[in-house]
N, C-alpha and C positions, 0 to 999 in steps of 0.2 A: 569026126567032129571038127568043125572049124574053130580056128584060134580066136576069131573076132568076138564071138559072144563071151568067151572066157575073159578076155581083156576088158570088155565093157563092164562085166560084172565086177571084176576086181576094181575098176576105176570108180564105179558107183559106190562100192563098199568103202573105198578109201575117202571119198568125199563125205560119205555119211559119218565116218569115224571122226574126221577132222571137225566137221560141223558140231558134233556132239561134244567134243572135248574143248574147243577153243573159240568158236564164233557163234554169237547169238544175233540172228537176223531179224528178231522181232522189232517192229517200230515202237518208238516211244509215244505213248498216248498223252494228250493234253487238252485242256479246254480253258476258255477265257471268260470272265465276267467283267464287264458286259460283253456278250457274244455277238449280238445283233448290231447292225449299223444304225446309228442315230438313236441308240437307247437313251433312256433318261434315268440317271441315278437319283434315288430318292432323298438323299441327305447330303449336306455339304461335305461330310467327311466319309461318305461311303467309299471303301477301298476298291481298287482294281485287283482282281485275283486271277492268277495263272495256276491252274491245277494240273499237276503231273501224276502219272500213274506209277511212277517209280521215283526213287530217291536220286536227286540230281546233284551235280557239282555246283554248290550254291553260289560261290563267288562268280563263277562263270555265267550262270543263269541270270544273276541279278543285273548284269551289264546289258542285257538285251532290251530292258524296258525303258522306253522314253515316252513322255507324255508332253504335248505342246498345244498351244492355241495360237490365235493370231498375235497375241502380245509376247509370245516367246515360250521357252521351256517352263514346265511346271516343276517346282521343287517338291520332293516327296520323300517320306521314310519307307525303306524297303525292309521287310522282315518275313520270316517263314513260320508257318504252322504246319508241321508235318511236311508233306510234299507239296504244300500249297504256298506259292509265292505272292506276297501282298505288297501293293503300292498304295500308300495313304498320303494325300496332299497335306503339306505342312500348314498352309493357310486356308485350306478348304476349297471346294469347288465354287465357282461363281455361277449364279443362275443365268440361263439363257446363253451361255458361252459354249461354242462348239469346240470340243477337245478332240484330239487325235492320239490314240494309243499306237505306238510303233513297236513291233516285236521283230527285230532284225538281228541275225547272227546265227552261229552254230554253237550249240551247247552239248554237254555230255552228261550222261547218267553215270552213276558210280560203277555200274557194271560194264562200262566201256562203250555203250551205244551212243550214237550222235543223232542230234536233231537239228535240222537246218530250218530256220524260220524267216519268213519275210511277209509279215501280216500287218495290216493297217485297219484300225477300228475307230470310227468317229462316234462320239457319244456327247450327251449333255448332262447337266445336273439340275435337280430341282424342278426345272421347266424348260420348255423350248420356246418360250415367248420371244417376240421380236424386241430388239433393244429400243430404248427411247431415243428420240431425235430432238434436237433443239431446232424448232421449226422457224422461230422469228425472235429477234431481240431488238430493244430500243435502249439507247440510241443505235442507229445503224452504224456500220463500221465507217469511221471517219466523219461522222455527222457532227455538225456544229449545234450546240445547245446553249441555253442560258445557265447562269451560275446559281439561280434560286430554285428551291424546291426541286432539286434534281432527283429523278426517279429512273432507275434501271429496271427494265422488264425483260423476263426470259419465259418464252412460251414453248412448252414441251409437247410432244406427241402423245405422251402417256402420263398418268399420275406418277409423281416422283416421291422418293423417300426423302423426307425433309432434312433429316440429320446428315446423311451422306452428301446431299446436294449443297447444303449450306457450307459444309466443310470443304467441299471441292471448289467452291467459288472464291476467288480472290479479286479485290477491287483496289488497285493501287491508288493511293492518294485520298481515298475516302475513309475517313476514320470512323467516327461514331455514325452508326447507321441503324435503321430499323428494317427488319425483314417481315414481309407480308406474303401469305399464300392465298390463292383464290382458284376458282374453277376446278374444284376437286383436286387440288395440288398439281395442276397443270401449268399454273402461272406463278412465277416467283417475282416479287418486287423488292428491290433494294432502294430504300429511301434515305438519302443523306440528311443527317440532322443538322449539318452546318452548310453554310454557303460555300460553293466551290470557288477555287481560285480562278479569276478571269484569265482568259487567253493562255490556258494551260491544256496539256494533253493528258488524258486519263486512260489507263488500260485495265482490262479485266481478263480473267481466265477462268474457264470451267473445266476442271480436269475430268478424265474418263473414270474417275473413281465415283462420280455421282451415279446413283442407281435409281431405277424405277421403284415403285412401291412393292413390286414382286421380286426385287433384288437384281434385276438385269442392269448392267452398267451401260453408260453411254459408249457408243462404238469408237469415239475419239475425243480428244481434248479440243474444246472450242476456245477461241480468244478474239478480242477485238479491242478497239480504241475509239474515243470520241474527243472532241475539243470544246472548250468553253469560250468560243470566239464569235458567238452569234451576234453579240452587240459590239459594233465597231466604233461607236460614237463616244468620245470622251466627254465627261461632264465639264461644264464651265459655268461661271457666274454671268448671267445676263445683265443684271442691274441690282443696285441697292437704293432704297427709297424710303422716306418717312411714311409712317402709318399712324392713324389715330383710332383709338378704341371707342366705339359707341355701341352700347348695349351688349357688350361682350364680344363684338365683332370688330376686327381690325380692317380699316379702310385706308386706301392710298390717299394722301393729301393732295397729290397732283404736283408737289414741288419736288425739286431735286435735293438730294441729300447734302450736296456741297454747301449750300446756303440756306436751306429750308428746313432744317431739323429743329423743331420748336420744343418747348417745355411739355412734358407729359406724353410725348410721342415715342413709339417704338421704331425700330429699324428693320425693314423687311429685306431679305436677300432672296432673289429669284434665280433658279438654275434652269438650264436648257432641257432637263429631263428629270424623272423621279430620282430623288436623292435618298441615301441611306441614313440610318441613325447617327452615324459619325458626324453628320453635319451639325447636330446639336452641340457638339463639343469642338467645333472647328473655328468658331468666331472668337476673335480677341481684338482689343483696342490698345492703341498707344496714344496718349497715357491710358492707363487701365480704367475700365468702367465695369462696375459689378452689375449683375442682373441675371436673368434666365432666358433660355431660348426654347421656342416651341415651334411645332409645325403649323403652318396655315393651310398647306395642301402638300401633296407628295413632291411638289417642286419648289415650295416657298417656305422659308423659315423666318421667324420674327424674333428679334432680340428686344427684350423688355427691360430697360434700365431700372435698377433698384432706386436710383435718384437721377435727377437731370444732369447732363454733362455741365462742365464749368463754362460759364459765359466767356466769350472771346478767346477760347483755347482751341488750337488746331488739333483735331483728332484724326487718327488713321484707323479705318476699319480694315481688318485683315482676315481673309478666309484661307485656312491652311491648305497647302498643296496635297495633304494626305486625305482630304475630304473625298469620300467614295459615294458613288451612286448605288442604286439598289442591286446592280450587277457586280459591284465590287471594284469598278474602275475608278482610278484616282483622278483628282482634278489636274494633277500634273504640275501646274504652275500656281504660285501664290497669287491671290487676288487682293489688291490694295486700292483703297480710295480715301482721299482726305476730305474732311469737312470741318467747317466752323459752325457750331450750333447757333441758330437764330434765337438765342435766349438772352434777354437783357438782364443787366443787374437790377436789383431792387433799388428804387430811388424814392426820394421825398419830393412830392409834387408841390406841397405848400405847408407853410407854418403860420399859425394864427395865434398870437398871444393876447389873451385877455382884452379882446376888442381892438387891438392894434391892427394896422393894415396887414393884409395877407401877404406874406413873403413867399415868392415863387422862384426867386433866383438866389443861388447860394454861392458863397465863396469860402475859401479855407478859414476865414475869420468872420463868421456871421455874428454881427453885434446887433442886439435888439433891446428895446426898452420894454419892460413888463411892469404893469401896475401891481402894487402890493396893498392888500387891505391892512391899514395900520393897526387894526385891532387884533386880527388873527394871523397876520403875516401870510395870508393865503394869496396864491396866484394860480392862474389856470391857462392852459393853452391846448391847441389841437394840432396834430400832425397828420397829414394825408400822404399815404404811401402810393406808389405807382402800381401795386399789385395787391390782390386780396389775401388775407390771412386765414389760415384754418383756426378752428376754435381752440385747439390746444396751443397753437403758437401765439394767439392773442394774449394769453396769460403769460407766456414765456417772455414775449416782447416787452410787456409792461415791467417785468422784473429786471430786464437788461438795460432799459433806459435809465440813466442816472442823472441827478441834479446835485451838484456839490458846490460849496462855497469856493470862491476863487480869490477875491480881493475885497477887503483886507483879510488877513489870516485869522483875525480875531472873530470872524463871523461864525455864528453857531451852525451846526448841521441842520438840514431841512429833512422833511419827511413827506412821503407820498400819502396824501389823504384819501383820494379815491381815483378810480380810473374806470373808463367805460369806452365802448366802441360804438361808432356810428357806421352802419353798413359793415363791409368787410375790410375796408382799407383805411379807416380814419379812427384815430385813437384820441380820446379826450382825457387829460390828466390835470388833477388839482393837487398842488403842493402847499405845505404849510411850514411855518418857521422862518420865512424869508424876512429880511429887514431892509426897508428902503434906505437909500443913502441920501446925501445932500449934495449941493453944488460944490462944496469944498471937499467932500469925502464920498465919492460914488461907491456903491456896493455892486460887485459883480459875482454872478454864479455861472458855473459851467454846466450846460446841458449836453450830454454825450449820448448819441445813438450809435451803438457799435456796429461796425461792418465786419466783413469777412465771414467765412463759413461758421465760425463760432458766435457771430453776432446775431442781430435781429434777422429772423428767418420766416418766410411765409408759411412754412410747413410743407411746401412742395419742392424744396431745395433752392428756392430763390433767396438771395441775400445781397446785401450792399457791398459794393466793391471795396469801400474803406469807411472808416468812422466818419460821421458828420458831427461837428461840434458847434453849438451855438453858445455865444457869450451873452448872457442876459444881464442887463443893468436893472436893478430893482429900484423903482421910483414909486412915490406916493400917488395914490389915485387922485385924479383931478376932481 
């Protein structure tokens, strides 16, 4: 018998004995959920499961699981249920995102066996829909627009989730705004409730947290900017001129404001372009004039004085440099123009006393003889003014005109018996209680027609520059 078979038998027996006592060559079995490439998990929090057929060294096994997407690693909680290792995303899976599960490394079972893994599995959650895309937006990047009624538009390739999209959108410098959706939530409009600041840059950003209606996020963050410098023309005042109201409409008088501003007229200010509401508060006068300002057109405003300017006074019309046009651009420099109103003082054209010659020229000491009825002490005279009076001021004027004894001091007071007006500019007055004098003792009375703003007034703001005084010598009727 040969020694070789005996040695082989002994060697085989030894190997068999060693294997049975110290070495387990069985492979470690495992499976993965999801197991197929590009599977779709049904729920945002569906876990990944690695199932082993034996108990594993847990700490070591937990280290081989890595999950990532295009945005980076996914944070998750790792836990065991029996021999099954679970990975659950902390924030949940995002619809439409392609994830990659990586199992890389060498792990051991508790009985000493080893398993070397190098496996990659791609999967989705909820759906495999394509991500939405921002197809078009207005204003275009770097575009110039106006400041009024600013509207930003964003057009998407798919219907969007309103809440996530609005939360992901930031618009620098645009405060109060209105959001509108249209085209089945494919078009988002941002409408500024306030006029934008002219010649400024505005930026916007739409983060990738915006999602479509089925939960798929934008593939990237979009951003852009635009400027409000479409209008490059600064506003300016072209001219200021007198206007006259007729039938509720203001018409230019054709005269210049410097010397042609008459009584009862307004002052129009014309700009080179449509002007904003600030223009209504931009006018002032030195010395001050009270009144109101209205629009005649989008480029013309009119100042309507509450009363006429003072005669012979030099005024300055000032338009503030802060006046803005409809785009918000400022005037830049203050506009000034000087004018002296073509408004005369109220004057007396004639004085006629009780049939005496009509007096048309007056001096500081106007001395007239008036006939007095010896029985009643009555005398009468008429005064013709240079301008017509309103009905209300006719009564007021009669109360302001006074006739008082002057010389001698012993003369009794007189009284106004009656008064009437002929036409709108002539007053007729009858006084009683006068006493005629003699050659040796003349009797004088003072007739005062008060001037100034508190004196006799036409009712339209016209008054006499100063008091006019007549000294009347009372004489007997011839």
